N, C-alpha and C positions, 0 to 999 in steps of 0.2 A: 693620265696614266693608272694603272688598274693592278692590282697586284691579289693573287690569292696564295693564303699567307696558311700553310699548314706543317703543325706542332705535330713531328714523327718522332720516332724511336732511331729508324732510318730511310734512308731514302737513296734513289742513285739513278743514273741516267745510261741505255745501252742504247748502240744506234748499231742494227744489226745484231752480231752478234758479241762486238766491242764494244766493253763498259767504259764507259767514258769520266764516270765521276761516280761517288758514294761520299755519305756521311754517315756521320752514327746519330745520335741524339742532337735535334736542334730542330732547325724549321727549312720547308722547303716552299719556294717561291714562285710561283705561275704571274711572268709578269706580262704583261698584254701593253704597248704603249701604241697612241693616238696619234693621228697626225698633229693634234693641237697641242700637243708635247711638249717643255723646252727644259730647261735646268732648274725651275724654280721647282719642277716637279720631280725632278731625281731628288732636289735635296727632301723635299718633304717627303718620298717614298723611303731613301735610307733613314731617313730619322724615324718614321713610324716601325719600319721593318726592326731594323736596332734594337729600338726600346717599347715594343708591344708586350705589354706583362701577361703573359699564358703560359710560365712554368709557376710549379710552387716553390716558397722558400726553404728552406732547413725546420723550419718545423711544422711545414704540413700546409700553411696558409697557402690556398690557392690565389692565383692572378696576382702573385707578388713579383713574380722577377722577369725581368727582359732575356731574352737571346744574348745580349752582350753581357748583362749582369752573371749570365750563368756561364758567359765560356761556352757557352755551344757552336754548333756547325751549323752551316747556309748553304741549301743548294738550288741557284736561281734557273729557273727555263723560262725562256722567252718563250709567249704562248700567243703570237695574233690574233687566236682565237675568241681572245677575252676579249677583244673592240667590236665583237657583230653586234647586229640588230637585225631583226627577223625581219623578213617582207614576204608574209605569208607563213608558210615552213621554210624556208629555204634562208638559209643565212650570207647576211650581204656583210664584207670587210670593209668598204670604203671608207671607214671610219679610223681604221690601223693605217699605221704611218710604213710609207711603201717599205719594203726590203733592201733598196740600196741606200737608205738613209737611216731604216732601224735597227741595222747592225752597230751603225757607230755610234747612235744613241744607247742600245743597250753595254755596249764596252765602256762608254762614259760611265754607265748608274754602276757597273760594274766596279770599277775603278773607282769611283765616290764611295761604294761600301767599302772596297778592300779599303783604301784611305780612314775610313772613318773607326774602321775597327779592326780583325787581325787578320791578312792576306790567306794568311794558309787555311784560315776557317772558313773560306767562301768558295765554292768550288759549283760549277755553273756547266749546262750541258752541250749541247753541238747547236749554232746559230744555224738555221735555217734548213735542220736537217730530222728526216722522218725519225724520230726519236721514242722510246719506250721508257716511259719515268714509271720507278717502283716506289711506291710512297706505303711505311706502315704509319697511319695514322696515328698517334699518340691523343685518346678522350677518347673522339676525337674532337680534336680541336681545328677549328677552320673558321680563316677572319678575311671578307673583303676589306679590302683598301683601296678608295678612291682617292688619285690626288683633286684637291678643292679645282673648280673650273673658275676662270679668273676673273675677277668681281667686277661685275654690270656698273659699267660710270652712271650716276645717275644724272639724269635727265634735267638741264637746266633751260628754264624757260623763260626767253627773254621777250620782256612786253615792251610794248611800241609806246611813248610817252602819252600819246593820244587814248591807249586802251587803260594807264594808270589815272589819268585824269577823270575818266568818266565814270 
C-alpha cells in the first residue's frame, strides 16, 4: 500500500461540475492499493497517516504535531496509478489491486481511519470516477508512505548427518 500525504490549507474533489467533498486545513492523502495488500497494511497506513508529525506546535516548533493532535481534516482519494511500474515509457498497473476487490478494501481502509479518529473529519472522493482533485499544498509538504513488505522468512538449510560428520 502506498500513500502520498500532502499538508494542505484546503483541498477538494469534484466529478464533472459536482463538488464531492472538501476540507480546510489538514492533509490530502492519495492512496494506492496493491494486489498484495491486506489488513496489516491498512493498520500500518492508518497509524502512520494519523500520527505523522508534519505540523508545527503552538510555539512554532516544526514537525511536532500530527493531524490527529491538531484535530484537523483528512481528504482521502483512491489512486490506483500509484501502483504503476514503467515498461519503457508506458505505465503498467498490474501491481494494483483489481477494481472489484479494491473498492471494498478502500472502504475498509476509510472505516478504520474513521474508527481511529473522528468520522466527521474524514472525507473522500468518488471511487472509480474521473475526479478533479484540488489541492492547495501548505509548505509545500509532501510525504510518501509505503507499507512494509512482508518479512522474508530466513531459509533454513538442513544438513544431512553425513554432511555434518565430514
